[in-house]
N, C-alpha and C positions, 0 to 999 in steps of 0.2 A: 761171020765171027764177029764183025763190029756192027753195034745197032744203036745209034745215039739214043733213039726213041727208047731204050730200055731204061735211060736214068731219069730217076725221080726228083734230085735233090736231097733225098732220105740219105745219109751217111751210112747208116747200119744196112741199108738195101743196095747202095751204089758201088761200095768199096768191095764187097766180094763180087761182083760182077766186072768191076774194073779191073781187079788181082786175078780172075779166072780169065779174062780176055788179054791181058798181058802174058799169062802162063802160055795160053796159047799162041800168040804171036812170037815169043821168044822159044819157045820149046826145039831144042836142035840147033838153036841159031848160035854159034860161037862170038860172032863180032859183037862187041861191046859196044861200038858206035851204034850201028844198025839197032841194036835193043834199046838204047839211049834215046834214039830219034823216035821209034814206035811208041815208046814208054811216054816221052813228052806230048806226043800227038793225040794218045789215048788219054792221059789225065786233061788237055786242054779240052777234048772235046766231052771228056765224062765228070768233070766235077764243074758245079754250078760256082757262079760267084766268085771268078777267076779272071783275073786279066793277063797272066804270066806263068807259064809253066816249062822249066827247063834246067839242065845242068850246069854245073862247072866241073872243068876236070883239074886235078892238081899238077900243076906243072913244076916238078920236082928240082929243076934247073934253076928257076927263076924264084921258088919258094911262094907262088902267089896261084890264087885261082885262074882259069882261064875260060872262056866262055865254051860252052859243048851246045851239042842239040837241044833245040828250044822252040816254043811256039809261042807268040806275041810280038810285041813290039820289039824293034833294035834293043840289046841291051848293052850295058857295060862290059869291055871284053877282058880286062884283069881287075882281080882283087886282091890286094894283099890279106893275107891270114891275120886275124884279129882286125880286120876292118869291115862295119857294115853287119849285115845278120849273117851273110853266107862267110864271111871271112871268120867270124866270132865261132860260128857252128864248126868251120872245119878246124879252127884251132883248138876249140875247147873239144872236139869230137864229140858232139851229143847235140841231139834236136833242139831247134830254138824258135818257138813261137811268141811270136809279136803281135799281140793286139792291135797297136797302134804305131806304125814305123816313126808315126812324128815323134813320139815319145823316147825312139832308141836312141842312144847315144851312138852319133857317126852313122847311122843310115845312109847309104847311099841309094841316091833316087834315080833310078834309070827311066823309071815311067811316073811321072807326078800324079797320075790318078791312083797309084797304088796306096793303100791305107793299112793292110796287114799281109804279115808274112809267116810263111813256115818253112824252114831250111832243115833239110834231112842229111846229115855226113854219109858217106859212102865209105864203109872202112870193112877191108878184107884183110885178113888175117893180120890183124892189128895196122896195117898199113892205109892212111887217109888215101882215096882214088879221086874224090871229088866230093860234090853235094849236088843233092836237089832241091831246088828252089822255087817254090808258088807262091804269087803274090795274088791280092786281092782288092777289088777298089772299095771294099767296105769293109769297116773296122771290126775286130773280134771273130773275123771269119773261120778261124783254124781252133781246132781243140784236142784234147787227149785223144779221142777217137779217130780224127785225121792223122795224128803222129802215129797211133799203131799201126794202124794200115798203112801209110806210106812207108812207115819203118819197114813193114812186112814186103811191101813191093820190092823196095831198095834190095832188101835180103834176097829176092826172086832174082834181080836183075843181075846182082852179084854171082848167085850161085850158077846161074845159066852160062853167062860170059866169059869168055877167055881174055885175061889180063895180061 
């Protein structure tokens, strides 16, 4: 089911493999946290040049994002909406790609090695569930091809899981 040696570093080849493996991992599994955990691990092993992959989930009571399943160094636990890349993507409910995190106003540095970032919101039936956050130690790591593939991955997660 999971074979890291299949990954080439070529987005056009790797994302279909990653999305197919995720579909197999989550098929018939309604538990959202379990599915997020497998997705984070799959992305961690499948994507080249990343140093963090995981999820922040919306804490509606507190009005902020709280750390969910991830792979990488320990991370910030809570992020206010509108703050940093994750908080901005959540508040604006749109994918945010940051080529150089040091140029992003209000960037929250959980890992000093991070240089670029992509954050994809998880939205189901118009409701913000959380965000997928992926960091890279190189600048300009993420592009529209990453955005399209990761939005597809997030939609698969939301469709399969019970919330």
